[in-house]
C-alpha positions, 0 to 999 in steps of 0.5 A, spaced: 566 649 447 566 642 444 562 642 437 554 640 438 552 634 436 551 632 429 557 637 427 563 635 423 569 633 428 576 632 425 579 626 425 584 628 430 579 631 435 575 625 435 575 621 442 577 614 442 570 610 442 567 609 449 562 605 452 555 607 453 555 609 460 550 604 464 544 608 468 543 606 475 537 600 475 532 605 477 525 606 475 523 612 471 521 618 475 521 622 481 523 618 488 516 619 492 519 621 498 523 628 501 527 626 506 524 620 508 517 623 508 511 621 503 510 627 498 503 628 495 500 634 491 494 638 494 489 641 489 490 648 488 482 649 488 481 646 495 486 651 498 484 657 495 491 658 492 492 664 487 494 662 480 502 659 480 502 657 487 503 650 489 502 646 496 506 640 498 504 635 504 509 632 508 515 636 505 519 639 510 525 644 510 530 640 513 536 643 514 534 649 509 533 656 510 526 657 510 526 664 507 530 661 501 527 654 500 520 653 503 515 658 506 513 657 513 507 652 514 500 654 514 495 652 519 494 645 515 501 643 516 503 644 509 509 647 506 508 653 501 513 654 495 517 661 495 516 665 489 523 663 487 521 656 486 514 658 483 518 661 478 522 655 477 516 651 476 514 656 471 520 655 467 520 648 466 513 648 462 516 646 456 518 638 454 526 637 455 531 633 451 532 626 454 537 624 448 539 626 442 539 621 436 540 620 429 533 622 428 533 628 432 532 629 439 527 625 444 523 629 449 519 628 455 515 633 459 517 633 467 511 632 471 509 638 477 512 633 482 518 632 478 519 640 478 518 640 485 523 635 487 528 639 482 527 645 486 528 642 492 534 639 489 537 645 486 536 650 492 537 645 498 542 649 503 547 646 507 547 650 514 551 645 518 558 648 519 561 641 519 558 639 513 560 645 509 567 644 511 567 637 509 564 639 502 569 644 501 575 640 503 572 634 498 572 639 492 579 642 494 582 635 494 578 633 487 581 639 484 588 638 486 588 631 484 584 632 477 588 628 472 589 632 465 584 629 460 588 626 454 583 625 448 587 625 441 587 632 439 588 635 446 595 630 446 597 633 440 595 640 442 599 640 448 605 636 445 606 642 440 604 647 446 610 644 450 615 645 444 613 652 443 613 653 451 620 651 451 623 655 446 620 661 449 623 659 456 630 657 454 631 661 447 626 667 448 623 665 442 616 668 441 611 664 436 608 666 430 601 666 430 598 667 423 591 668 425 587 672 430 591 675 436 589 675 443 588 682 445 588 684 452 586 690 457 589 692 464 585 695 469 587 698 475 583 702 480 583 705 488 578 700 490 579 694 485 585 689 484 589 690 478 587 685 473 588 683 465 583 680 461 586 677 454 581 674 449 581 671 442 575 668 437 580 663 435 578 659 429 570 660 431 566 665 427 564 668 433 566 669 440 562 665 445 567 667 451 566 672 456 568 675 463 567 680 468 570 683 474 566 687 480 568 690 486 562 688 491 564 694 496 562 699 491 555 698 492 555 695 498 559 698 504 559 691 508 562 688 502 568 693 502 574 689 499 570 683 497 572 682 489 568 677 484 572 675 478 568 670 473 569 667 466 564 664 462 564 660 456 557 660 452 555 655 447 549 656 442 551 663 441 554 669 445 547 671 448 547 666 454 555 668 457 554 675 456 547 675 460 550 671 465 556 675 466 551 681 468 546 677 472 551 673 476 555 679 480 548 681 483 546 675 485 552 673 489 552 680 492 545 679 494 546 672 497 552 674 501 548 680 504 542 675 506 546 669 508 552 673 512 546 675 517 544 668 519 550 664 518 558 663 519 562 666 514 564 660 510 557 657 511 554 663 508 560 664 502 558 656 500 551 657 500 551 664 497 555 662 491 551 655 490 544 659 490 547 665 486 549 660 480 542 657 480 538 664 481 542 666 474 541 660 471 533 660 472 533 668 470 537 666 463 531 660 462 526 665 464 529 670 459 529 665 453 536 665 452 537 660 457 532 655 455 536 652 448 543 655 450 547 655 456 554 657 458 559 654 463 562 659 469 567 659 474 567 665 479 572 667 484 571 671 490 577 674 493 577 677 500 583 678 503 587 672 503 581 668 502 579 665 495 572 662 494 572 658 487 565 656 484 565 652 478 560 649 474 563 646 467 570 646 464 573 653 465 579 653 470 582 657 476 589 656 479 593 659 483 601 660 482 605 661 488 612 662 486 613 656 482 608 652 485 601 651 481 595 649 485 588 648 481 582 650 484 577 647 480 575 641 477 573 640 469 565 638 470 565 634 464 560 628 462 566 623 461 567 624 468 563 619 472 563 622 478 558 627 475 553 621 472 549 620 479 548 628 479 545 627 472 541 621 473 538 624 479 535 630 475 532 625 470 537 625 465 541 621 461 549 620 459 552 617 453 554 618 446 550 622 441 547 617 436 549 621 430 556 622 432 559 615 433 566 615 436 564 622 439 565 624 446 560 622 452 555 628 453 549 629 458 542 628 454 547 625 448 547 633 447 553 637 451 559 635 454 559 639 460 556 636 466 554 642 469 553 649 467 548 655 467 541 655 462 540 649 458 533 648 461 531 644 455 536 638 457 534 633 462 540 632 468 543 639 466 544 642 473 547 649 475 550 647 482 557 649 482 563 645 486 565 650 491 573 650 493 576 655 499 583 656 499 587 661 504 593 664 500 599 662 504 604 668 507 610 665 503 613 672 500 613 669 493 609 672 487 602 670 487 598 670 481 590 668 480 589 665 473 582 663 470 581 661 463 576 657 459 576 650 456 579 653 449 586 654 453 586 648 457 585 644 451 591 646 449 595 646 455 595 643 462 595 647 469 602 645 470 604 648 463 600 655 465 604 655 472 611 654 469 609 660 464 606 664 469 612 663 474 617 665 469 614 671 466 613 674 473 620 672 475 622 677 469 617 682 471 612 681 466 605 685 468 598 681 468 597 683 461 603 680 458 602 674 461 595 673 459 596 675 452 602 670 452 598 664 454 593 665 449 599 666 443 602 660 445 595 656 445 594 659 438 601 657 435 600 650 438 593 650 435 596 653 428 602 648 428 597 642 429 592 644 423 598 645 419 600 638 420 594 635 418 594 639 412 588 644 413 588 650 410 583 653 415 583 653 422 575 653 423 572 648 428 580 647 431 581 653 435 576 654 440 574 661 443 579 663 449 579 667 455 584 668 460 584 673 466 590 674 470 591 678 477 596 679 482 595 677 489 601 679 492 
C-alpha cells in the first residue's frame, strides 16, 4: 500500500502536482428522500421498540430482497431495519475523518438518518436480470480498457522490469535480487485446484498482504466444484487483511446459498459477492481492527469455465489464455475520477493531504484506494466491489489465472505479467515457479531503481508483494 499521509515519500515516488478535485455543488448531509419518498425517523418510545431498533417512515424496499434489506412493514406501514443493519448503525457510533490536514484529522459524526442512508446504499441489491447483465458488462469493459497509471516511480520501476524481463526471455538470465526473496507454496488436492502462492515482505518492516483459498463444496455439497481465491492488501498493520481472509469465504458461501434459492445464478453470484464484501467490512469494524485500519481485496469464484471477480481496491486479477492477457479488475484508486461520485455520495472528500504537498490524491485526504474493507473512520470509503463475470473460452491454449497485490502492479503492467506467464507455461513451468519468478523480477526491478537513486536501504521503496497462480486448463 502507499505510505500513509504524513510519511516521507522519496522524490522518485512522488506524484506530479495535481489539482484538488472539486466536489459536486451539493449541500452537506443526506438526501432527504429514498427512491423519491420523503424520509422521517419515528420516535422509538412511541413504537415501543427494543434498544437498538429503528424505524423509518416511507422507506421502501424497492428492488431489494426484504430478508436482507428491510424487514416487512408492520401494521403502521413503516419498515423496520434488519438485525444486520442495526449492527451497521452501531458500528458508526464514532466520529469519522472528513479530511487530513497539517494540523491533524478533521472529524464529523454521522447523524442517525445518514447512517440509515448508508445502510440502504451498501446493502441495496440488484435483482433485475437485465440490470445485472449491464453492470457486469460495464465492469468488464472498464477493466479491459483500463490504462496503466504512470506515476514517476511506476514508470521507473516498469522500465527496469522490462529490461530484466527481456534478459530472462531471450538470454535466460535470472536477476539477482539481493534482499528478501519470495517464498512459494504449492497446493494440490482431490477437490481443490492446483495453485501456488508467492509472497515477500519487500522493503517494509512487516507483511500486510495475505491470501486465501477455499473449496466451498467441502462444507456445502450444493457448492461442489465452486472455488474461492482472494488476495488482500492491508494498511495500518496485518490484522485487518488476515482477519478479512478468514471472514470473507464464510460470507461468500452463506450468501451464495441464500441467493441461489431465489435468484437467477448470475444475479445470485453478483449480489452474493457484493453483500459478502459489505458483511466482511462491517465485521472487521465491529471487531475494532477495521475502524482505524483496513484492507483492499480481490476475490474470484471459479466454477467450471466461469469466473466471477469482485474487487474493492487496487489488487488485480487477470487471465492469460495462450499469449492473450485479459485484465478482470479495475484499480479503484482515488486518482480515478470514476470513483469520486461514490465517495461524495457517502459524505466523503477526495484530495491531496495538506501535510503531503505533491502527494497522491486520497479519500478523506488520507488513503489512496477508493474502496476497500474496514476503515470505518473514513467518510466516503465503501466496501462495495466492482463485479466482473468471465467465461473461459475453449481455445485449447494453456489458461492461467494470476492474482496479485499492488506491490506487483506498481512494478509491472498486466501485459508484462502475461508475457512472462505465457513464456514460462510454454516451457512447462509449474504454478510455483511462475509465482516466484514474477516476484523475483519485481524485487530486482525495485533494487535497481533504489541503487540508481543512491539509496543504501530499500525501506519504503519495495512494497509487500503477493501473487496467486492457478492453472485453469
